[in-house]
C-alpha angles and dihedrals in degrees: 000000000000113000100198107088094215091048089048092057091050092050088050089052090051090051090051091050090052091047090053090048094056126215131092123291137186095244097179090053093049092045090050090051092047092052090045090052094047092048098047094043091047111136094015118119132197122227085260087064091244125133106273095236086069087075099056089039090057093045088053090053090053089050091052091052090053089058098246128156135261095266089054091052092046089051092049092055089049099039096108102036095088094044099042105028134043093263116128123219090238088065091052089052093049095047101036108020138256097288095052089047091051090052094047093046091048092056095043114098118239116262118274108263125185094231093066128085118212089263094047092047090053091047095049091050089051090050091052090048094049092050089052090048090057087060097041125005091205088079094072093042090058090046092051089051089048092052092044093056090045089053091050089057097035092117091079093065126086113273096254091049091051090054093046093051092043092052092047089050094050093046103038116014100036091053090049091050087049093051089049089051096234094146102179092050092045095050095045092048090051095046092049091047092051088047090062098033097047110010093167094059091040091056092044093056091042089053090046091054092049092048093051098032100090095041094045097039092053092051092046092049091055091046090049091054092050091050092048091050094049094045094049091050093050099034104031096160096045117101111230140171126197128210139172121224132193117204115248120261090243091052090053090043092058093051098042099041106023098036092031096231128151118245091247090055092063106093101184098056089111121030137177117220122209113195122191145160110262140027090242089057090054095057090043090055090047091058092050092050091052087052094050099043136028109254120224110239118253091010097105120104126181108203092162096072089035110032122198117255089257091061093257113156128180143119113250123194131165117214140170121235123218087259086064093249116142115216141157129248120205120197124190143140122261089252089050089051093051091050089047090056102042105017113184091004089064088068103095097206095132097045093048094048096234111179133191125024115349110201091197094056091041092056094044094049098045089106090066092061090047091053092049092044090053091055093044092054092053096036087223116118091199085068085080092063092048092048093052092047092052112020093043090051113157090225112069135179123200129207131182129233119225088260091056100255113145117227117195118206138165118273110274095032116146132214087269090064089045092053096051092041086062093050138319090244092056091052093048093050096044118126100165145336142231125214114200089344097309126108112250133183117260091248087061108134112229119240124205112270097020119140104226121195119192114216111213141181134211093209109138116250094019115142145150123296122245088237088067086076088072095042096050114087101187120077089219091062091045091050090053092050091049091048091054093051090045091054103036108029106045097143091043092048091052093051091043093048094047093049092048093049095047090049094050090047089055091049089055095046092246103151121180125169114241096263094046091047096052091047093047094049091048090051093044091050093052092049090052089051096252119145092229145339091276091059089049093051091045091054090054090046095055096039099254090120118042112217090211088063096052103037093078089056093046091049090052093047091049094050089050092050093049092046091050089048092051094048092064097042122095104252114233128177110248118210115258113263122216116218134173129234085256091064091247128133114210108201114238096006127094132185095014130138112256125195131182109233117242092215095076102005097216118213131200107283093038118116102248140191131189130232119200106225128198107265096339104082123235120338112210116216133179109255090240093049114129090236092059113088116242090225111029094187089062098045128093113274097005090175090071092066110083134180117261137172139181119270106246090196093068130057118197135167121246125203113238133175124218126199109213115195116193147147108279113251141146113277096020095124090046091054091051091051093046090052090050089049092051091053090047092238122170103234114203101175140357127191127178133184137173121247131200120275094038097293131122138197127216123196108203121186114201143159114257125186100205144345090267090051089049091050091054089050092053092046092052092047093051088059091065112111113262094015111129101172141012118191134176112244118223111211 
């Protein structure tokens, strides 16, 4: 038994919690783990100044309330001993068995390695946890309980640490709890996260709930009594239970501050649940409710016939009482209610001793494989975090295939996401789509209930467009598109990757000579574990390596190289150069006003010449401008024409307008904007108008950094389907 009196009281409290929960437990194993936890954390304190064992003890209590088994409780008690003491995982395996060791190891973070940034370390720990989840789902349930208790005691941490932990909880752990269907954990994690991320809004919503509570609760209690009386009269032999429900603070926060709605415009703040025995009873009760109250149009949701991805099933309808109070009624069976509260933890696989393949668990955990496959395709562990943030979104839409199969996707998903969600082959062969029988563009956002038909082709060599990467919302679709380009378009990927990298280097003023550049890229490719520079370029081309991630490293390397080179040079004092705000050097003239002429709008890279005006400084023209004499020596006042050149020391953006002439079609402006986005251009203005004979013209005002940069923009715009000319407009 435990010797420490305080620890003994806590252990007795844990036993009482298990007794209230019901079921059979391996008490000797749990007691052994509790003693082991207290002994090995002896002398350690939390930031709350409590004995450290208090944390695993509280995690174990949460695990008990979720209805988990003895091994889960044991692992919860031991989950920090490997990470925070000198205990090895082999000792846990020897003392407590293979299953407990697997659970403890799955929850334990990876060791701190110098090669990882903070984000990479988080991603690698998540990858390890997800792999362990694939073997045993209890890993994530323990991890969620661990995070929940940490969030309850977050106030003891420094403020920045509080915000970081709260954001990670909101973006990673709450979506996982949502997908697993563990509602109480999910809602408490979200509420605690918002409390630390936006305390003012949290307190405002809390106060609103307090102010309206007594008034609304009294009305709802009266309504609940009327409902109960009516249902018992009409369905006297049906078993029923009634509950009230108040929407979580985070749920209200999303509608008030994200959707910009007033508190009184949120109709499901308060809800009444009716829980019964059978599905048939659910629909009978729904009919009676719609007879008693006036339903609000478009506020009925049938999650029984179309369950959510996290197994949630219920009928939801929003109605208005005769007092004029809108409220939600939720109708479900007792089994559905148990699943809604405990999700995956409600599946008693471990207590019933089920062995072999469990189809139920396989189907429910398919998303874990998808998340891992997404990161494997890109080779970037941080892809896991992005996938969880987006693909495990709490807001889902569902659409139906012509065969009647239901596809669930995050809100904002397009038909590209829908096609790849059906199968990779469908996405790759897609040439178009129909929504409810009408042709729609591939960037069409799916709405719940739409029947989506994907149009495909069997034409050899057909595949997705690179622009689909910007149209797809889900990381799984993006990963499949990248995978196809990686496999099928190696030469194109290499050329595209090199072009994109060179352009980005120019934009960041990283200028190597040809020999230095090749040597540096070969070295960088080796450091990033690529076989050669071509493989490195190909990875950039198909999206496996994000340029935005490697540019900071390249800028740092470039700065170090320049610093080293300057250290061995003989330092000479260079004469001070006079430049204008336009980045132009006028030979022989200092401290003068310089203006770029509007007649030809010169850009860096153009051959230029200056003209000394009367009272307005020097006007800079392109050498081939119509206003520049062909033979200056024979013109009037030749002395007023002076030599000028661009200052190579400075790099500034210049505004330029392009006229894009094209065949008029749906989605043309969107394709132009997508191309500008892909090239990371600053777009200042865009105007489009129709012409006769089915053509259109678009004027696009952008920032360009040089003539060479502008030429590359024009070349990319000319590749857009239907575009037959792109010209620079001189204003």
